Structures are given as structure tokens and as C-alpha cells.
C-alpha positions in Angstrom: -90.9 -21.0 33.1 -94.1 -22.9 33.6 -96.7 -23.3 31.0 -100.1 -24.6 30.4 -100.7 -27.5 28.5 -104.1 -28.9 27.5 -104.5 -32.5 27.2 -107.3 -34.3 25.8 -109.3 -36.9 27.4 -110.4 -39.7 26.2 -114.2 -39.0 26.7 -113.6 -35.8 24.4 -113.0 -33.8 27.5 -109.8 -31.4 27.8 -107.9 -31.8 31.2 -105.1 -28.1 31.5 -101.9 -28.7 33.3 -99.5 -26.6 35.0 -96.1 -28.0 33.3 -92.7 -26.8 33.5 -91.0 -25.5 30.3 -91.0 -28.3 27.6 -87.5 -28.9 27.3 -88.2 -32.7 25.8 -87.4 -33.1 22.5 -87.3 -30.8 19.2 -90.1 -30.3 17.7 -92.6 -27.4 18.4 -95.9 -28.0 19.7 -98.8 -26.4 19.2 -99.9 -23.6 20.5 -102.9 -22.2 20.5 -104.5 -19.2 22.5 -101.6 -19.3 25.3 -101.9 -22.8 25.7 -99.6 -25.9 24.3 -101.3 -28.9 23.0 -100.2 -31.9 24.3 -99.2 -34.7 22.0 -101.2 -37.4 23.3 -104.5 -38.2 25.9 -104.1 -37.3 29.5 -105.2 -41.2 29.7 -102.1 -42.1 27.5 -100.5 -40.0 29.9 -102.0 -42.8 33.1 -101.4 -45.4 31.1 -97.8 -44.9 31.3 -97.9 -44.3 35.0 -99.8 -47.5 35.1 -97.5 -49.6 33.1 -94.2 -47.9 35.2 -95.9 -48.9 38.4 -96.6 -52.5 37.2 -93.5 -53.6 36.2 -92.1 -52.3 39.3 -94.1 -54.2 41.9 -94.9 -57.4 39.6 -91.2 -59.0 40.5 -91.1 -57.2 44.4 -94.0 -59.7 44.8 -92.4 -62.4 44.5 -90.0 -62.1 46.9 -90.1 -65.2 50.0 -91.4 -65.2 52.3 -94.1 -63.1 50.2 -94.8 -59.4 51.9 -98.3 -58.4 53.1 -98.0 -55.1 51.3 -95.8 -53.8 48.5 -95.7 -49.8 48.3 -93.7 -47.9 45.6 -93.5 -44.5 45.7 -91.8 -42.5 42.3 -92.7 -38.7 41.0 -94.3 -37.8 37.7 -93.9 -34.9 35.5 -96.3 -34.7 33.1 -94.6 -33.1 29.9 -96.9 -32.0 26.3 -94.8 -34.1 23.9 -93.8 -36.7 25.9 -96.9 -37.6 27.6 -95.9 -38.9 31.9 -91.9 -38.4 32.6 -90.0 -40.3 36.1 -89.2 -37.0 37.8 -86.6 -36.1 39.4 -85.2 -33.5 41.6 -81.3 -34.8 41.5 -79.2 -36.5 38.5 -80.9 -40.0 38.9 -84.8 -40.5 39.4 -85.8 -41.4 42.5 -87.6 -44.4 43.8 -88.6 -45.4 47.1 -90.1 -48.8 48.1 -91.9 -50.7 51.1 -92.5 -54.2 51.7 -94.4 -54.8 54.7 -94.3 -58.6 56.7 -97.4 -59.2 59.2 -95.9 -61.7 62.0 -98.7 -64.6 62.0 -99.9 -65.6 65.1 -98.5 -68.9 66.5 -100.8 -71.7 66.0 -102.9 -72.5 69.1 -102.6 -76.1 70.3 -105.8 -78.5 70.5 -108.6 -77.4 72.9 -106.5 -74.1 73.6 -108.9 -71.5 74.4 -108.7 -67.9 73.2 -107.8 -64.8 75.2 
């Protein structure tokens, strides 16, 4: 069942987010006017996402030869009690990692004219 959770914003605003049934945790969340009141701010949930992404990318940047680009994709689901959860449609969470290397052009001989 889908419900609407209200996540406070650090600047004082409110973000209304459609969330799946709040099965995480055992405590009852406050409901006001048909909304679930989130336990923490949306900014806090975004901090959680940033921390996960940093933890995933940091060791990949140390690969030698160093990749020119690193992309990490993972699904995130907002939960009124837990904040941001890594989502999964299967038993295990899914991460997609893409590393790219750009071929370097061969060194030119002294006096060689470029095309």
C-alpha cells in the first residue's frame, strides 16, 4: 500500500513523498491529516545517500591505472522511519558499477606536425 510521508526540510519547508507501506521497524509513526510524519528530515536522508555513494566510489578511484570515469548506480527508497534505504526488487541489493578509461593518443615525435 502506498502512503504519503511528510519529510521536513532543513530550511523549514515540507516535502511530501509517496512511500511504500512502512514495514521497517516496529514503532508506530505519527499520522496527521492522513500523512505519516517522517522521523527525520529529507536532508538527512540525502546525507545517507551521499555517504553510501562516497563509500562505493572511493575505493574504485584507487584502481590502477586510474579510471577516467566512475559511475555507480543503485536504487534508493525513502522510508518515513529509516530515511533512505537501498532498494531491491530481489533478495539482494543491486549495484551497477561502470569504470571508463580513455585511450591516450600516442606520443608525437619531435617536429611531427599534427593533422
